C-alpha positions, 0 to 999 in steps of 0.5 A: 091445930092453928089451921083448924081453929079459924075453920071451926070459928068460921063454921060456928059463925055460919051455923049460929046465924052470923052473916060472914061477908067474904073479903072481895076486891073489885077483880075477885069473885067467889064461886058458888062452891066457895060461898057454900063451904066455910073452908073454901071461903076461909082459904079464898079470904086468906088468899085475898088478904095481905098486900095485893097490888089492888089494895096497896096504897103509896104514902110518904111518912116523914118527920123533921129529922130522924137520926141513926139511934133508937127510937129514930131508926124505927123508920127503917122497920116498915117491913115489920108492918108488912110494908114495902118501900124504903126508909131514909134517916136524916133531915128529913127522916122519910119512909116511902111505904107501899102496902095496905092503909091499915098497915101504914096507919099502924106503922105511923102510930107506932112511930108517934108512940115511940117518939111523942116529941116529934111530929109525923106527917104523911103524903099520900101518892095517887097510885094511878099516877105511878107506872105499875112496872116501877111500883112492882120493883119495890119488893122489900122494905130497905134503908136508903140514902136521901139521894136514893129516895130522890131517885126512887121518887123521880122514877115514880114520877113524884120527885116534887115531893122530895123537894117539898120535904127537903125544902130544896128549890128544884131550880137550884137542884143538881140533875140525877144521872140514869144510875140514880146518883148525882152527875159527875164531879158533884162532890168536887162541886159541893166542896168548891161551893163550900170554900167560896 
């Protein structure tokens, strides 16, 4: 019955003189048969909805700090808003979100409503500057460490955003290896620096 209701509403809207504008992307056109049939129009619109690669935007949502407790860990729930990407707790708390702009806005507004004392900023990333094969590898919304976030941003060609968010001077940063972690002996080096 749920399927029939939208079809009836779409038919009624067409019959009563409302103009129904189909959802169109730049690469999608509807056939003459789809324009004439409300049922086919509904299915074409349904097929085009969601996070298609044409509609997806890439945005970093961030706050000064988000720790592992409620409500801070909402940053890890981007999948609930039909987003792909990673969420990272810590200082800063960051989510790399891939999805429709409306979904990202809803996710950010839910974060702001749950934590009105925190400021949430966004950084939009130009999709045309990201290798499409790297973006297609992001299929779900997962928790990540700050190192994994840095590696992902480096693969996407936007590691400079990591340095902007963390306040780390890129000239003093340790280089990442191919596996995405820090170079060998990085933990030992960090201990030595702390002892000095």
